[in-house]
C-alpha positions in Angstrom: 94.2 37.0 118.6 96.6 36.5 115.6 95.3 33.7 113.4 98.0 33.7 110.8 101.3 31.9 111.1 103.6 34.2 113.1 106.5 33.4 110.8 107.7 30.8 108.4 111.2 29.1 108.8 112.5 30.9 105.7 111.7 34.3 107.1 113.6 33.8 110.4 116.3 36.5 110.5 120.0 35.8 110.9 121.7 36.9 114.1 122.5 40.3 112.6 119.4 41.3 110.7 116.0 42.5 111.9 112.9 40.5 111.2 112.0 41.1 107.6 108.2 41.1 108.3 108.5 44.4 110.2 106.2 42.9 112.8 106.7 44.9 116.0 106.0 41.9 118.1 109.4 40.5 117.2 111.1 43.7 118.4 109.1 43.4 121.7 110.2 39.8 122.0 113.9 40.7 121.3 113.8 43.4 124.0 112.2 41.0 126.4 115.0 38.4 125.7 117.7 41.1 126.1 116.2 42.0 129.5 116.8 38.4 130.4 120.3 38.7 129.0 119.4 36.3 126.2 120.1 33.6 128.8 119.3 30.0 127.8 117.8 29.4 131.2 115.2 32.1 130.4 113.6 29.9 127.7 110.3 29.3 129.4 109.8 33.0 130.3 110.6 33.9 126.7 108.2 31.2 125.3 105.5 32.6 127.6 106.1 36.1 126.3 106.1 34.9 122.7 102.8 33.1 123.2 101.3 36.2 124.9 102.4 38.3 121.9 101.5 36.0 119.0 98.7 33.8 120.6 100.6 30.6 119.7 104.1 29.3 118.9 104.5 28.3 115.3 107.6 26.7 113.9 109.1 30.0 112.6 108.7 31.7 115.9 110.3 28.8 117.8 113.3 28.9 115.4 113.5 32.7 116.0 113.6 32.0 119.7 116.2 29.3 119.3 118.4 31.6 117.2 118.0 34.5 119.7 119.0 32.3 122.7 121.6 30.4 120.7 119.9 27.1 121.5 119.4 24.1 119.4 115.9 24.2 117.8 115.3 20.7 119.3 115.6 22.1 122.8 113.1 24.9 122.1 110.7 22.6 120.4 111.0 20.0 123.2 110.2 22.6 125.9 107.3 24.1 123.9 105.7 20.7 123.3 106.3 19.3 126.8 104.3 21.9 128.7 100.6 21.9 128.1 100.4 25.7 128.5 102.2 26.2 125.2 100.3 25.8 121.9 101.7 25.4 118.4 98.5 26.3 116.6 96.1 29.2 116.7 93.5 28.7 119.5 89.8 29.2 119.4 87.9 32.0 121.1 87.3 29.6 124.0 89.5 26.8 125.4 88.5 23.7 127.2 91.3 21.7 128.9 90.3 18.3 130.3 92.7 17.1 133.0 93.8 13.5 132.3 95.8 13.1 135.5 95.3 9.9 137.5 92.8 11.2 139.9 90.7 12.9 137.2 91.0 9.9 134.9 89.9 7.5 137.7 86.9 9.8 138.3 85.8 9.9 134.6 88.0 12.3 132.7 88.0 9.9 129.7 84.1 10.2 129.6 84.3 14.0 129.9 86.8 14.1 127.0 84.6 11.8 124.8 81.6 14.0 125.7 83.3 17.2 124.6 84.6 15.6 121.4 81.1 14.5 120.5 79.5 17.8 121.4 82.1 19.8 119.5 82.9 17.5 116.6 86.6 17.9 117.2 89.3 15.8 118.9 91.8 16.8 121.6 94.3 19.2 120.1 92.0 20.6 117.5 90.0 23.8 117.1 86.5 24.0 115.6 86.3 25.2 112.0 84.6 28.4 113.2 87.5 29.0 115.7 85.0 29.2 118.6 86.5 26.3 120.6 89.9 24.6 121.1 89.9 21.3 123.0 93.1 20.4 124.9 94.1 17.8 127.4 96.7 18.2 130.2 98.7 15.5 131.9 97.8 17.0 135.3 96.6 20.4 136.4 97.3 19.8 140.1 93.7 19.9 141.2 93.4 16.2 142.2 91.2 17.0 145.2 88.4 18.3 143.0 88.6 15.6 140.3 87.5 15.4 137.6 88.5 19.0 136.8 88.1 20.9 133.5 89.7 24.3 132.7 87.3 26.5 130.8 89.0 29.7 129.4 91.6 29.5 132.2 89.1 28.9 135.1 89.5 25.6 136.9 86.1 24.0 137.4 85.7 21.1 139.9 83.8 17.8 139.8 82.7 18.0 136.2 80.0 15.7 134.8 79.3 14.9 131.1 76.1 17.0 131.4 78.0 20.0 132.8 80.6 19.9 130.0 78.0 19.5 127.4 76.1 22.5 128.6 79.2 24.7 128.7 80.4 23.6 125.3 77.0 23.9 123.6 76.5 27.3 125.0 79.8 28.5 123.5 79.2 26.8 120.1 75.5 27.8 119.8 75.6 31.3 121.3 79.1 32.6 120.9 80.9 34.3 123.9 79.4 34.1 127.4 
């Protein structure tokens, strides 16, 4: 996973020049956008592809997408920050997403989040200094019937308890990948 900033605003190319970094991922993203006809309504698909290529969506990359699709940067930033799937910072080796939807919250999601924050030493939206864990929250993951739910590395896990989240997080932090 790329851990450096993908671009910086001053290195975003104009409409006619190639990306000055020579990073082939920009060329791949441009081809992907052209396959979608550089249509503005393809923004979400292009953001997904960009995150797949770069690992996260930094400011320069979002500006590059805005220019490519001829969209105002505020629209691109708005979409990227609205959906919990998109991340604007490098992510850790593991991700823990605590669902904060109504059903999960009523069944203790706030306690789960506090437990993970205490066990990891980070707050929601942060990554541990060793880049082993990123802690995120979601407005709702659509798993209300199995609340409270937590997503560990993309896997939705039902009916979580503070003990269960502590065990999973400590295993990642103390022993690396599992």
